[in-house]
N, C-alpha and C positions, 0 to 999 in steps of 0.2 A: 641081732642088731635091729634096731628101730627102722622101719621103712623110710621115714622122713629123713632120718640121719644118713641113710645110704643114698638117698636122692640128692641130698646136699653135698655129700662127698663127691658123687659122680659129676654133679655141676661144677664144683670148684676144680676138679681135675681137668674138665674139658676146657674151662676158662684159662687155666694156667698153660695147658698145651697150646691152645690157639694163640695165646700171647707170646709164647716162645717162638712159635713158628714165624709169626709176623715180625718179630724183632730180630730173627736170625738173618734177615736179609742185609747184607753189609752195604748200607746206603752210601757211606762215605766213599768206599772203594768203587761202587758202581757209578756215582756221580763224577768221580775223578776220571773214569774211563770215557764216559759220555761227554764230559767236557773236552777231553783230548780229541775226541772225534770231531766235535763241533769246531774246535780251533783249527784242525787241519782242513776242514771243509771251507772254512773263512779264508785261510791262507791259499787254498786252491783257487777260490774265486778271484782273489785279488791278483794272484800271480798270472792267471790267464788273461784277466782284463788288462794288466799292464803289458803282456806280450802282444796283445791285439793292437793296443796303442802305438807301441814301439814299431810294429810292422807297418802301420799306416804312415806314421811320421817318417820313417825311412823311405817309403815309397814316394810320399809327396815331395820329399827333398832331393831325391835322386833323379837321374836321367830316365826318360820314359819314351817307349814307342807305342804305336797304336795297338800292337799285338800284346805288349806287356800290360798296357792299361786294361785291355779286354780281359786277359787271364786273371789279373790281380782283383779286379772289382767283381767279376762273376764269381770267382772262388771265394772271396770275402763275403759276398752276400749269401752264398749257399752255407758257408760255415756259420755265419751269424744266425741264420735261421735255424740251423741245426743245434747250435749252442743254446739259442733262446729256449727251445723246446726242452732240451735235456736239463738246463739249469733251473727251469721252473720246477721240475721234479726233485732236483736236489734240494731247492729252497723249501719246498713243502716238507721234506724229511727233515731238514735242519730246524724248522720251526716246530715240528712235532716232538723232536727229541727235547725241546726246552719245555715242553708241557706234560711229559710223562711223570707219573708219580713212581719214583724209583724204590719206594718201600713195597710196591706190589709186584709179585712175580709175573703177573700178566703183562705189565708194562715192560718188564725186561725182556720177556719172550717176544714182544712186538718189536721192541728195538733191534733185537738180534735179527728177526725176520726182515725188517725194512732195511737194515744195514747190508744183509746179504743180497737183497734185491737191488739196492742201489750200487753196490760193488759191480754187479753184473751190468747194470745199466752204464755205469762209468767206463767199463771195458768196452762195451759196444760203442759208446760215444767216441772214445779215443780211436778205436779201430776204423770208424767211419770218417772222423775228423782229420786223421793224419794225411790221406791223399790230397785233401783240400789245402792243408797247411803247406804241403810240399809245392803245390801249384802257387800258392800265394808267394812263398819264398822265391820261387823261380820267376814269378811276374814282378817281383821286387827288384830284380836284377836284369836290366835290359840286355847285358852281355850274355847272360846265360840263355835268355829267349832266343837271341840271334844265333848263338851257337847250336842250340838244339834244333832249331828250325833248319839250319844249314845241313845238319847231319841227317835229319829225317827226310828232308825233301830238297830236291835240286830242280826248281821249277815245277813242273807237273809230275815228275817221277818221284815215287815214294822209295826210299832206301829201307826195305824191310829188315835187313840185318841190324842196321843202327836202331831202328824202332824196337826191334826185339831186345836188344842190349839195354836200352833205356828201360824198358818194361821190367827186365829181370833185375836191374838195379833198384827200381822202385819196389818190387816184391821183396828184395832182400832187406831194404830199409824198413819195410812194413814189418817183417818178421822180428828184426832187431828191436824196433820201436815197441812192439807188443810185448816182447820179453821185458823191456824196460818198464812198461806200464804195469805188468804183473808183479815185478820187483818193488815198484813204487807203492802199489796197492797194499802188498804184503807188509811193507814197513809202515805205511801211514794208517791203515785201517785194519788189515788183517790180524795183526797182533792184538788189537783192541777187541776185535770180534772173538778171538780165542779166550781173551780174559773174561768176556761176558759169558760165553758158553761154560767156562770153568766155574764161574759163580753159580750159574744155574744148575750145573752137575753136583756141586757141593750142596746146594739147597735141596735138591730132589733126593740125594743120597742120605741127607740128614733127616729126612721126614719119616 
């Protein structure tokens, strides 16, 4: 065989293989998965914003005491500062997913990594935010504030058994809430993360 013909055949074979590998990425399916993740993140943001507004409106329109006002606004301030920090990170991820080239394996790898990272951040955010949300809800109801205050202290004497009971109830609620958060994440984001990983596995096994 002529050397020039052999070189041309090798070059053509290389071009066809690289073209096939590039086009083997299921762009439509990947785009659909990423779109669903972005949609759920947008719904999450709108839902949490509406919940904040509802809590504030209920507090402003309800009866208040000096202690309930203190608990409510301090907890709300701390939660808003915390939410602001975490939501900036989520927003950066949201914007990045709209700029990735989904025909490139490196971009899909990047989305998978960033999604896993943001899922862990979201878990941490909810774990830290829940106690503050409980305090906000308590501060929103002056009757609850008065009842808890009377159970914990009688004048200058602290009732430690009542305090311990309240702490145990809060811990139990925290555990139940985190179970719900994990279930929520698995439904809204975990299944799409599995789909992206499956796409990458199929691509790597086909090479």
